[in-house]
C-alpha positions as CSV (number, residue, x, y, z in Angstrom):
1,M,1.3,-16.7,-6.8
2,V,0.5,-14.9,-9.7
3,D,-1.4,-17.2,-11.7
4,G,-3.0,-18.6,-9.0
5,Q,-3.7,-16.0,-6.7
6,V,-3.0,-12.5,-9.0
7,R,-4.8,-13.6,-12.5
8,T,-7.7,-15.4,-10.9
9,A,-8.4,-12.3,-9.4
10,D,-9.8,-10.3,-12.4
11,V,-6.2,-7.7,-12.4
12,T,-5.5,-7.5,-16.1
13,D,-2.9,-4.8,-16.1
14,Q,-0.1,-6.5,-17.4
15,R,2.8,-4.1,-15.9
16,V,1.2,-5.4,-12.4
17,I,1.3,-9.3,-13.6
18,T,5.2,-8.3,-14.9
19,A,6.4,-6.9,-11.7
20,M,4.9,-9.3,-9.4
21,M,6.7,-11.8,-11.5
22,E,9.8,-10.2,-11.6
23,I,10.0,-9.1,-7.9
24,P,11.7,-11.6,-5.8
25,R,9.1,-11.3,-2.9
26,E,10.9,-13.5,-0.7
27,R,13.4,-10.6,-0.4
28,F,11.2,-8.9,1.9
29,V,10.3,-11.1,4.8
30,P,12.4,-12.7,7.3
31,A,14.4,-15.1,6.2
32,A,12.3,-17.6,8.2
33,A,9.9,-16.2,6.2
34,A,11.0,-16.8,2.8
35,P,9.5,-20.3,2.2
36,I,5.9,-19.0,2.1
37,A,6.5,-15.6,1.1
38,Y,4.3,-17.0,-2.0
39,L,1.1,-18.2,0.0
40,D,-2.3,-16.5,-0.4
41,Q,-2.4,-14.6,3.1
42,D,-1.0,-11.5,4.6
43,L,2.7,-11.9,5.4
44,A,4.4,-11.1,8.8
45,V,7.2,-9.0,8.8
46,G,7.9,-7.9,12.3
47,A,6.4,-4.8,14.2
48,N,3.7,-6.2,14.7
49,R,3.2,-5.6,11.1
50,R,2.5,-7.6,7.3
51,L,2.7,-7.2,4.1
52,L,-0.6,-7.6,1.8
53,K,-1.7,-10.8,0.9
54,P,-0.8,-10.5,-3.3
55,M,-4.3,-10.4,-4.5
56,V,-5.2,-7.4,-2.0
57,L,-2.3,-5.3,-3.2
58,A,-2.3,-6.5,-6.8
59,K,-6.3,-5.4,-7.0
60,L,-5.6,-2.7,-5.3
61,I,-2.1,-1.0,-8.2
62,H,-4.5,-2.3,-10.6
63,S,-7.5,0.0,-9.2
64,A,-5.7,2.8,-8.6
65,D,-4.8,3.3,-12.3
66,I,-1.0,4.3,-11.9
67,L,0.6,6.1,-15.3
68,G,4.3,5.7,-16.0
69,T,4.5,9.9,-15.3
70,D,3.0,9.5,-11.8
71,R,4.2,10.1,-8.2
72,V,2.6,8.0,-5.4
73,L,3.0,7.5,-1.6
74,D,3.1,4.0,-0.6
75,V,1.9,4.2,3.4
76,G,3.4,2.1,5.6
77,C,5.8,0.7,3.0
78,A,7.3,-1.5,5.7
79,T,9.9,-4.0,4.1
80,G,9.1,-2.3,0.6
81,Y,7.7,-4.8,-1.4
82,A,4.6,-2.8,-2.5
83,A,6.9,0.0,-3.0
84,A,9.0,-2.2,-5.3
85,V,6.2,-3.1,-7.2
86,L,4.7,0.6,-7.3
87,A,8.1,1.5,-8.9
88,S,8.2,-0.5,-11.6
89,I,5.0,1.0,-12.5
90,A,4.9,4.8,-11.7
91,G,7.8,7.8,-12.0
92,Q,8.2,8.1,-8.3
93,V,7.5,6.4,-5.2
94,V,7.6,7.7,-1.7
95,A,7.9,5.3,0.4
96,L,6.9,6.1,3.9
97,E,7.5,4.1,7.4
98,E,7.6,5.0,11.3
99,D,9.1,1.8,12.5
100,A,12.4,2.2,12.2
101,A,13.9,-1.3,12.0
102,L,11.5,-2.1,8.8
103,A,12.3,1.7,7.4
104,K,16.2,0.5,7.2
105,S,15.0,-3.0,5.9
106,A,13.2,-1.3,3.1
107,E,16.2,0.7,2.3
108,S,18.3,-2.3,1.9
109,A,15.9,-4.1,-0.1
110,L,15.2,-1.2,-2.7
111,A,18.9,0.0,-2.4
112,G,19.7,0.7,-6.2
113,S,16.1,1.1,-7.1
114,A,16.7,5.3,-8.3
115,S,12.9,5.8,-8.1
116,V,12.0,4.8,-4.8
117,S,12.9,7.4,-1.9
118,V,12.4,5.5,1.6
119,V,11.0,8.3,4.3
120,S,10.8,8.3,8.2
121,G,7.8,9.8,10.2
122,A,4.3,9.5,11.4
123,L,2.4,7.4,8.9
124,T,-1.2,9.4,10.1
125,S,0.3,12.6,9.2
126,G,1.3,11.0,5.5
127,W,4.5,13.1,3.3
128,A,3.5,17.4,2.8
129,Q,6.8,17.8,1.3
130,G,7.0,15.1,-1.1
131,G,3.7,15.9,-2.7
132,P,1.2,16.9,-4.2
133,Y,0.8,12.9,-5.3
134,D,-1.3,11.7,-8.1
135,V,-1.9,8.7,-6.0
136,I,-1.6,7.5,-2.3
137,L,-1.7,3.5,-1.3
138,L,-2.1,3.0,2.6
139,E,-0.9,-0.6,3.0
140,G,-3.3,-1.8,5.7
141,A,-6.2,-1.5,6.7
142,T,-7.4,2.1,8.5
143,E,-10.8,2.4,11.1
144,I,-10.9,6.1,9.7
145,E,-11.8,7.8,6.2
146,P,-9.0,8.7,5.4
147,Q,-10.2,12.4,4.7
148,A,-7.0,13.7,6.1
149,F,-4.8,12.9,2.7
150,C,-7.0,14.8,0.8
151,A,-4.7,17.7,0.4
152,Q,-1.6,15.5,-0.2
153,L,-3.2,14.7,-3.4
154,K,-3.8,16.3,-6.5
155,D,-6.5,17.4,-8.1
156,G,-7.8,13.9,-9.7
157,G,-5.4,12.3,-7.4
158,R,-6.6,8.5,-6.1
159,L,-5.9,6.8,-2.9
160,V,-6.4,3.3,-2.3
161,C,-7.0,2.0,0.7
162,V,-9.0,-1.1,3.1
163,L,-11.6,0.1,5.2
164,G,-12.9,-1.5,8.0
165,K,-12.6,-4.6,10.1
166,A,-12.9,-8.0,9.3
167,P,-15.3,-9.8,8.4
168,N,-16.6,-6.5,7.0
169,A,-13.7,-4.5,5.4
170,K,-14.0,-3.1,1.9
171,A,-11.0,-1.9,-0.9
172,M,-12.1,1.1,-1.4
173,L,-11.1,3.8,-4.4
174,Y,-11.2,7.7,-3.1
175,R,-10.5,10.5,-5.8
176,R,-10.2,14.4,-5.2
177,S,-11.6,16.6,-6.7
178,G,-11.6,20.5,-5.4
179,S,-11.2,20.5,-1.9
180,E,-13.0,17.2,-1.4
181,M,-13.3,13.3,-1.4
182,S,-15.1,10.9,-2.1
183,G,-14.5,6.7,-2.3
184,R,-16.1,4.1,-3.7
185,M,-16.2,0.1,-2.8
186,I,-14.1,-1.8,-5.4
187,F,-13.8,-5.2,-3.5
188,D,-14.3,-7.4,-0.3
189,A,-11.2,-7.5,1.2
190,A,-9.4,-8.1,4.6
191,A,-5.9,-6.3,5.8
192,A,-4.1,-5.8,9.1
193,P,-4.4,-2.8,10.6
194,L,-1.9,-0.1,10.0
195,P,-0.8,1.9,13.3
196,G,-2.7,4.6,14.2
197,F,-5.5,4.3,11.9
198,S,-7.8,2.6,14.6
199,K,-10.7,4.4,15.6
200,K,-10.7,5.8,19.4
201,P,-12.8,3.7,21.9
202,E,-15.8,5.2,22.3
203,F,-17.4,4.9,26.0
204,A,-21.0,2.8,26.5
205,F,-23.1,3.8,29.3
């Protein structure tokens, strides 16, 4: 997975590479999916949710330029794989999940990791009580610009996500400056949508 999907995608942060080599991805997927845990695809984990493709996750984390002292919010942690990768790089990780069964799976898979806290709540609300954060990762696609998370970032903090719907979705890097947050496209990407992050249907006449 690392040699064929991550290194070839220009991910040069050795901390990301090491984490993805050492953390067993099959621990974070249903038992029936263990044989395909390392394929180059989003992976269903239940509750109509999917883990990000390894390449997309690696490039998002790489682009966030995470420091060892950073506090990170993982929005939509699902079973906790990305939180485990983040915890090997950052100082503290808050892993937010709104589905009770997925949150329980994440707590079990992440047991023993003192630097990760799994919390339950609406994904669209973030987790303000644990902030402000140096980095926020939206672990899935959003059709809505993530400006609502600006208040939960430190000044200079970064947010990474996949914005839009396939085939026109883009991975984005946002940075807070003062009371505003601006973003730029970093690579073409696609991801399963996070619940609550779709645009409301517009009436047409």
